[in-house]
Z-matrix of the N, CA and C atoms (Angstrom, degrees):
N
C 1 1.398
C 2 1.513 1 111.65
N 3 1.327 2 117.82 1 129.10
C 4 1.500 3 114.72 2 179.37
C 5 1.538 4 113.03 3 -65.91
N 6 1.289 5 118.43 4 157.62
C 7 1.431 6 123.85 5 -172.91
C 8 1.546 7 110.62 6 -63.02
N 9 1.361 8 117.42 7 -33.73
C 10 1.483 9 116.64 8 -178.37
C 11 1.496 10 111.26 9 -68.70
N 12 1.349 11 121.43 10 -29.49
C 13 1.410 12 124.04 11 178.38
C 14 1.543 13 111.19 12 -73.63
N 15 1.310 14 113.85 13 -39.45
C 16 1.437 15 117.02 14 176.23
C 17 1.488 16 114.40 15 -58.64
N 18 1.320 17 115.91 16 -42.73
C 19 1.422 18 125.89 17 178.26
C 20 1.476 19 109.80 18 -60.87
N 21 1.336 20 117.70 19 -45.46
C 22 1.496 21 120.23 20 -179.78
C 23 1.573 22 109.52 21 -66.31
N 24 1.290 23 115.38 22 -38.54
C 25 1.512 24 114.54 23 -178.66
C 26 1.500 25 110.40 24 -67.07
N 27 1.357 26 120.95 25 -34.61
C 28 1.488 27 120.32 26 177.82
C 29 1.539 28 112.20 27 -75.11
N 30 1.326 29 117.11 28 -20.95
C 31 1.432 30 119.58 29 -175.47
C 32 1.520 31 108.65 30 -77.28
N 33 1.326 32 120.14 31 -12.79
C 34 1.503 33 121.47 32 -179.24
C 35 1.537 34 111.61 33 -74.63
N 36 1.301 35 119.37 34 -13.45
C 37 1.492 36 120.13 35 179.11
C 38 1.523 37 110.12 36 103.71
N 39 1.283 38 112.11 37 -174.38
C 40 1.507 39 117.39 38 -177.12
C 41 1.554 40 112.57 39 -65.33
N 42 1.292 41 116.31 40 152.23
C 43 1.450 42 122.07 41 -179.40
C 44 1.604 43 105.17 42 -80.35
N 45 1.345 44 112.65 43 166.86
C 46 1.435 45 120.88 44 175.39
C 47 1.622 46 109.06 45 -57.43
N 48 1.302 47 116.02 46 -40.09
C 49 1.510 48 119.59 47 -179.23
C 50 1.483 49 110.28 48 -66.58
N 51 1.385 50 119.59 49 -38.26
C 52 1.430 51 118.83 50 178.73
C 53 1.566 52 109.81 51 -67.17
N 54 1.371 53 116.37 52 -41.44
C 55 1.487 54 119.14 53 -177.83
C 56 1.457 55 109.35 54 -65.23
N 57 1.361 56 124.15 55 -40.15
C 58 1.395 57 128.14 56 174.71
C 59 1.504 58 114.54 57 -57.54
N 60 1.343 59 111.92 58 -49.56
C 61 1.449 60 120.34 59 -178.75
C 62 1.537 61 109.82 60 -64.06
N 63 1.332 62 115.29 61 -39.78
C 64 1.482 63 118.53 62 -177.46
C 65 1.564 64 109.41 63 -68.49
N 66 1.283 65 119.92 64 -39.41
C 67 1.501 66 123.46 65 175.02
C 68 1.516 67 110.71 66 -65.66
N 69 1.231 68 119.10 67 -40.15
C 70 1.510 69 121.78 68 179.17
C 71 1.594 70 107.85 69 -63.87
N 72 1.290 71 114.07 70 -43.98
C 73 1.499 72 118.55 71 -176.14
C 74 1.578 73 106.45 72 -70.32
N 75 1.344 74 118.39 73 -41.61
C 76 1.468 75 119.65 74 -179.57
C 77 1.515 76 110.72 75 -61.69
N 78 1.307 77 119.92 76 -44.63
C 79 1.457 78 119.58 77 178.54
C 80 1.532 79 112.26 78 -63.61
N 81 1.303 80 115.03 79 -38.87
C 82 1.502 81 117.24 80 175.63
C 83 1.477 82 116.01 81 -64.35
N 84 1.356 83 114.07 82 -38.89
C 85 1.493 84 121.00 83 177.80
C 86 1.502 85 112.10 84 -64.35
N 87 1.307 86 114.92 85 -41.87
C 88 1.510 87 119.74 86 179.29
C 89 1.481 88 108.66 87 -57.23
N 90 1.341 89 117.20 88 -45.61
C 91 1.466 90 120.57 89 178.33
C 92 1.505 91 113.87 90 -62.57
N 93 1.378 92 115.44 91 -44.49
C 94 1.422 93 123.05 92 -175.16
C 95 1.555 94 106.57 93 -65.68
N 96 1.299 95 118.87 94 -49.55
C 97 1.472 96 121.76 95 -177.75
C 98 1.613 97 112.86 96 -65.86
N 99 1.338 98 115.37 97 -23.77
C 100 1.428 99 116.58 98 -178.02
C 101 1.602 100 108.06 99 -84.65
N 102 1.309 101 116.91 100 -26.04
C 103 1.454 102 118.71 101 -171.80
C 104 1.527 103 114.91 102 -99.22
N 105 1.345 104 115.80 103 -31.08
C 106 1.474 105 119.62 104 -169.09
C 107 1.521 106 108.36 105 -84.08
N 108 1.342 107 112.60 106 150.47
C 109 1.477 108 123.19 107 177.07
C 110 1.580 109 104.62 108 -104.99
N 111 1.336 110 115.68 109 122.92
C 112 1.427 111 120.06 110 -178.20
C 113 1.547 112 109.68 111 -100.79
N 114 1.343 113 115.98 112 143.56
C 115 1.410 114 121.63 113 173.88
C 116 1.539 115 116.91 114 -75.77
N 117 1.317 116 111.96 115 -24.99
C 118 1.459 117 120.28 116 -176.94
C 119 1.543 118 106.54 117 -67.04
N 120 1.403 119 115.77 118 126.25
C 121 1.419 120 119.30 119 176.67
C 122 1.504 121 116.67 120 -56.17
N 123 1.269 122 118.04 121 -30.75
C 124 1.480 123 122.70 122 -179.12
C 125 1.485 124 113.03 123 -70.77
N 126 1.370 125 115.87 124 -13.00
C 127 1.529 126 119.74 125 -176.31
C 128 1.522 127 109.92 126 -113.60
N 129 1.281 128 118.32 127 -5.66
C 130 1.467 129 116.47 128 -175.37
C 131 1.563 130 109.40 129 -79.05
N 132 1.328 131 115.57 130 130.15
C 133 1.391 132 123.58 131 177.36
C 134 1.569 133 113.06 132 72.52
N 135 1.300 134 119.14 133 16.88
C 136 1.467 135 125.03 134 -175.97
C 137 1.499 136 109.39 135 -102.89
N 138 1.292 137 119.99 136 130.51
C 139 1.459 138 122.24 137 167.56
C 140 1.547 139 108.92 138 -97.50
N 141 1.320 140 109.32 139 139.09
C 142 1.476 141 116.58 140 -175.20
C 143 1.535 142 110.25 141 -127.86
N 144 1.336 143 116.56 142 132.07
C 145 1.390 144 121.85 143 172.90
C 146 1.483 145 112.50 144 -93.24
N 147 1.339 146 117.91 145 125.99
C 148 1.522 147 119.58 146 178.08
C 149 1.514 148 101.65 147 -100.95
N 150 1.412 149 114.21 148 111.89
C 151 1.453 150 117.72 149 -175.85
C 152 1.466 151 113.02 150 -92.84
N 153 1.282 152 122.77 151 -26.75
C 154 1.413 153 126.62 152 -179.76
C 155 1.557 154 113.76 153 -164.15
N 156 1.371 155 115.70 154 154.75
C 157 1.399 156 119.65 155 175.07
C 158 1.510 157 105.70 156 -132.40
N 159 1.356 158 117.87 157 126.35
C 160 1.464 159 123.88 158 176.26
C 161 1.534 160 105.79 159 -103.15
N 162 1.287 161 117.63 160 126.60
C 163 1.454 162 120.29 161 -176.26
C 164 1.542 163 105.18 162 -112.46
N 165 1.298 164 115.78 163 142.81
C 166 1.527 165 121.52 164 177.67
C 167 1.561 166 107.89 165 -69.08
N 168 1.329 167 113.46 166 159.29
C 169 1.543 168 114.69 167 -179.30
C 170 1.570 169 113.38 168 -59.11
N 171 1.319 170 119.79 169 -27.85
C 172 1.393 171 119.53 170 178.39
C 173 1.573 172 114.25 171 -85.84
N 174 1.321 173 112.19 172 -4.18
C 175 1.526 174 120.72 173 177.43
C 176 1.580 175 112.77 174 68.07
N 177 1.323 176 115.41 175 22.19
C 178 1.437 177 117.18 176 -174.14
C 179 1.568 178 109.57 177 -107.30
N 180 1.305 179 119.06 178 -9.39
C 181 1.416 180 125.46 179 172.21
C 182 1.476 181 114.33 180 -133.88
N 183 1.336 182 114.99 181 143.95
C 184 1.427 183 117.47 182 -177.58
C 185 1.593 184 112.94 183 -139.80
N 186 1.246 185 119.77 184 134.13
C 187 1.479 186 124.04 185 178.41
C 188 1.507 187 104.06 186 -101.38
N 189 1.342 188 114.59 187 125.89
C 190 1.451 189 117.51 188 -174.03
C 191 1.583 190 103.45 189 -115.59
N 192 1.330 191 112.37 190 122.41
C 193 1.506 192 120.37 191 179.60
C 194 1.493 193 108.71 192 -92.81
N 195 1.362 194 114.61 193 119.02
C 196 1.460 195 121.67 194 -177.63
C 197 1.542 196 113.51 195 -122.56
N 198 1.296 197 114.83 196 156.98
C 199 1.513 198 121.51 197 173.93
C 200 1.483 199 106.38 198 -137.40
N 201 1.279 200 118.19 199 114.98
C 202 1.478 201 119.29 200 171.96
C 203 1.519 202 111.75 201 -64.92
N 204 1.358 203 118.86 202 131.98
C 205 1.399 204 118.86 203 -178.43
C 206 1.532 205 111.54 204 -66.35
N 207 1.237 206 119.75 205 134.47
C 208 1.467 207 123.87 206 -177.27
C 209 1.456 208 116.89 207 91.67
N 210 1.369 209 114.97 208 -11.69
C 211 1.478 210 120.38 209 -177.91
C 212 1.509 211 112.89 210 -63.81
N 213 1.308 212 115.72 211 -33.81
C 214 1.545 213 120.69 212 175.19
C 215 1.450 214 112.21 213 -60.80
N 216 1.290 215 115.35 214 -40.52
C 217 1.470 216 121.61 215 -174.00
C 218 1.503 217 113.75 216 -86.12
N 219 1.295 218 116.67 217 7.72
C 220 1.507 219 122.48 218 179.63
C 221 1.542 220 111.67 219 82.96
N 222 1.358 221 115.79 220 8.84
C 223 1.472 222 117.94 221 -178.77
C 224 1.470 223 112.56 222 -86.33
N 225 1.346 224 120.96 223 -4.69
C 226 1.476 225 118.30 224 -175.91
C 227 1.541 226 110.57 225 -150.36
N 228 1.296 227 113.21 226 160.08
C 229 1.450 228 117.56 227 179.59
C 230 1.478 229 108.48 228 -104.88
N 231 1.397 230 115.14 229 101.21
C 232 1.427 231 121.53 230 -171.89
C 233 1.545 232 113.09 231 -64.39
N 234 1.334 233 114.49 232 -38.89
C 235 1.487 234 117.28 233 -178.17
C 236 1.476 235 111.59 234 -69.09
N 237 1.409 236 119.72 235 -34.27
C 238 1.436 237 125.80 236 175.92
C 239 1.495 238 111.41 237 -64.76
N 240 1.281 239 119.99 238 -39.65
C 241 1.398 240 128.82 239 -175.68
C 242 1.523 241 107.07 240 -69.37
N 243 1.379 242 115.92 241 -49.48
C 244 1.455 243 120.47 242 -179.59
C 245 1.513 244 108.85 243 -63.22
N 246 1.294 245 119.32 244 -41.38
C 247 1.503 246 121.64 245 177.72
C 248 1.607 247 108.73 246 -61.45
N 249 1.290 248 117.25 247 -38.74
C 250 1.408 249 120.37 248 179.84
C 251 1.525 250 112.08 249 -66.97
N 252 1.370 251 114.33 250 -41.19
C 253 1.461 252 118.93 251 177.36
C 254 1.569 253 109.96 252 -64.23
N 255 1.331 254 118.68 253 -41.54
C 256 1.456 255 120.72 254 174.01
C 257 1.407 256 114.57 255 -59.99
N 258 1.339 257 120.08 256 -39.03
C 259 1.500 258 125.20 257 173.77
C 260 1.505 259 111.31 258 -63.20
N 261 1.385 260 118.48 259 -34.99
C 262 1.455 261 117.60 260 -179.35
C 263 1.544 262 112.71 261 -96.91
N 264 1.324 263 116.52 262 11.93
C 265 1.452 264 120.66 263 -174.94
C 266 1.560 265 111.79 264 -57.41
N 267 1.312 266 119.11 265 -37.35
C 268 1.441 267 119.80 266 179.43
C 269 1.518 268 112.00 267 -62.94
N 270 1.366 269 113.94 268 -43.13
C 271 1.484 270 121.25 269 179.12
C 272 1.522 271 107.84 270 -63.66
N 273 1.363 272 116.64 271 -49.31
C 274 1.462 273 118.18 272 178.17
C 275 1.500 274 115.29 273 -60.26
N 276 1.339 275 115.39 274 -38.74
C 277 1.473 276 120.97 275 176.44
C 278 1.551 277 111.15 276 -58.92
N 279 1.314 278 115.47 277 -40.52
C 280 1.442 279 121.12 278 -177.17
C 281 1.545 280 109.09 279 -65.62
N 282 1.328 281 117.15 280 -44.28
C 283 1.499 282 122.06 281 176.08
C 284 1.525 283 110.22 282 -63.19
N 285 1.344 284 114.82 283 -40.59
C 286 1.405 285 119.20 284 -178.12
C 287 1.623 286 112.41 285 -65.68
N 288 1.348 287 113.20 286 -35.18
C 289 1.501 288 116.50 287 174.38
C 290 1.466 289 115.62 288 -61.48
N 291 1.323 290 115.15 289 -27.56
C 292 1.479 291 119.88 290 -177.73
C 293 1.599 292 109.81 291 -83.99
N 294 1.347 293 117.67 292 -21.25
C 295 1.415 294 120.11 293 -176.62
C 296 1.534 295 114.17 294 -96.92
N 297 1.294 296 119.10 295 -22.21
C 298 1.473 297 119.66 296 -169.74
C 299 1.614 298 104.37 297 -114.62
N 300 1.297 299 117.17 298 151.54
C 301 1.476 300 121.28 299 175.28
C 302 1.503 301 107.04 300 -107.70
N 303 1.326 302 112.63 301 90.78
C 304 1.468 303 118.66 302 174.48
C 305 1.515 304 107.81 303 -133.99
N 306 1.353 305 117.36 304 153.96
C 307 1.467 306 119.13 305 -178.79
C 308 1.480 307 110.53 306 -62.74
N 309 1.392 308 120.43 307 -39.77
C 310 1.440 309 123.50 308 175.10
C 311 1.527 310 107.09 309 -121.76
N 312 1.350 311 116.79 310 144.60
C 313 1.472 312 119.84 311 165.01
C 314 1.529 313 109.03 312 -88.44
N 315 1.276 314 118.44 313 123.96
C 316 1.500 315 119.82 314 -172.54
C 317 1.502 316 112.33 315 -72.29
N 318 1.316 317 116.35 316 149.20
C 319 1.491 318 120.91 317 168.16
C 320 1.490 319 106.76 318 -63.95
N 321 1.281 320 116.80 319 141.26
C 322 1.488 321 123.24 320 179.17
C 323 1.446 322 113.53 321 -108.34
N 324 1.317 323 115.00 322 135.71
C 325 1.454 324 121.16 323 170.16
C 326 1.499 325 107.79 324 -127.68
N 327 1.241 326 116.39 325 124.37
C 328 1.501 327 122.45 326 -177.51
C 329 1.561 328 109.81 327 -94.59
N 330 1.311 329 115.77 328 137.05
C 331 1.494 330 121.28 329 175.80
C 332 1.496 331 107.86 330 -137.58
N 333 1.342 332 112.36 331 154.49
C 334 1.471 333 118.71 332 177.74
C 335 1.417 334 109.33 333 -75.72
N 336 1.342 335 119.59 334 134.29
C 337 1.452 336 123.16 335 177.72
C 338 1.527 337 111.29 336 -88.11
N 339 1.332 338 111.22 337 110.70
C 340 1.484 339 117.27 338 -174.50
C 341 1.493 340 112.94 339 -81.67
N 342 1.298 341 118.58 340 -2.68
C 343 1.489 342 121.45 341 -177.92
C 344 1.562 343 110.01 342 -69.35
N 345 1.320 344 117.82 343 -28.91
C 346 1.465 345 120.37 344 179.60
C 347 1.526 346 107.34 345 -66.19
N 348 1.371 347 116.39 346 -46.06
C 349 1.434 348 121.63 347 -179.38
C 350 1.544 349 110.86 348 -63.34
N 351 1.323 350 117.94 349 -39.71
C 352 1.523 351 123.83 350 177.19
C 353 1.521 352 109.36 351 -60.79
N 354 1.345 353 115.79 352 -45.93
C 355 1.482 354 120.51 353 179.05
C 356 1.525 355 113.64 354 -65.38
N 357 1.301 356 116.85 355 -37.88
C 358 1.450 357 122.38 356 175.56
C 359 1.547 358 111.05 357 -63.96
N 360 1.421 359 114.25 358 -42.59
C 361 1.481 360 115.57 359 178.70
C 362 1.508 361 110.34 360 -69.02
N 363 1.317 362 119.98 361 -34.95
C 364 1.452 363 121.25 362 -179.80
C 365 1.552 364 109.77 363 -66.78
N 366 1.319 365 115.64 364 -40.21
C 367 1.488 366 120.88 365 179.71
C 368 1.523 367 109.34 366 -64.34
N 369 1.350 368 116.98 367 -42.67
C 370 1.419 369 121.17 368 175.06
C 371 1.557 370 114.81 369 -58.66
N 372 1.312 371 113.14 370 -42.07
C 373 1.424 372 122.74 371 176.70
C 374 1.551 373 110.85 372 -59.53
N 375 1.325 374 113.09 373 -50.36
C 376 1.481 375 116.31 374 -176.89
C 377 1.539 376 111.18 375 -70.44
N 378 1.285 377 119.96 376 -17.41
C 379 1.483 378 122.21 377 179.31
C 380 1.505 379 111.91 378 -84.24
N 381 1.353 380 118.44 379 -12.22
C 382 1.418 381 118.70 380 -178.96
C 383 1.522 382 109.96 381 -63.31
N 384 1.354 383 117.44 382 141.09
C 385 1.467 384 122.55 383 -177.84
C 386 1.529 385 113.69 384 -54.80
N 387 1.261 386 117.07 385 -43.41
C 388 1.520 387 120.60 386 -177.55
C 389 1.589 388 108.86 387 -65.60
N 390 1.340 389 118.54 388 -41.55
C 391 1.482 390 122.18 389 -179.45
C 392 1.542 391 105.69 390 -70.04
N 393 1.351 392 115.56 391 -46.41
C 394 1.515 393 116.84 392 -174.59
C 395 1.502 394 109.77 393 -60.12
N 396 1.371 395 118.05 394 -38.67
C 397 1.384 396 122.80 395 179.61
C 398 1.518 397 111.27 396 -62.63
N 399 1.327 398 119.35 397 -41.62
C 400 1.472 399 120.50 398 175.84
C 401 1.486 400 113.07 399 -68.14
N 402 1.306 401 117.07 400 -34.71
C 403 1.526 402 119.07 401 -179.94
C 404 1.520 403 113.17 402 -75.71
N 405 1.347 404 115.99 403 -24.42
C 406 1.460 405 119.99 404 -177.39
C 407 1.514 406 113.47 405 -67.17
N 408 1.323 407 119.51 406 -25.23
C 409 1.420 408 124.13 407 -176.20
C 410 1.512 409 115.61 408 -93.53
């Protein structure tokens, strides 16, 4: 296949298989993070929202987008929680392998989901009196 066709095929986004695997992994991770007790101080007593999982085409690597609850309101340290999750990724991957039925359990990399911050900024912008006045008419 010529290089230009390969590039076009990748530009279409994730395949149905990748999307299904990502959702399967996301649901399992929500369950694991809710039930497990972690020794890492950054993860103790912290609730985490798993908003999305992007899986590589070979399903061997996954990027997990997370948002610690309360981090937007200044109640948590998102970077510390994400670092703690990355330190615990081997443990979490082991638990994940027991919960999902896939040929390979993907390597996990946790990243902070910036979309929550962007939505909060947009909400603050729309709440400004000068913008609300323009939107009201």
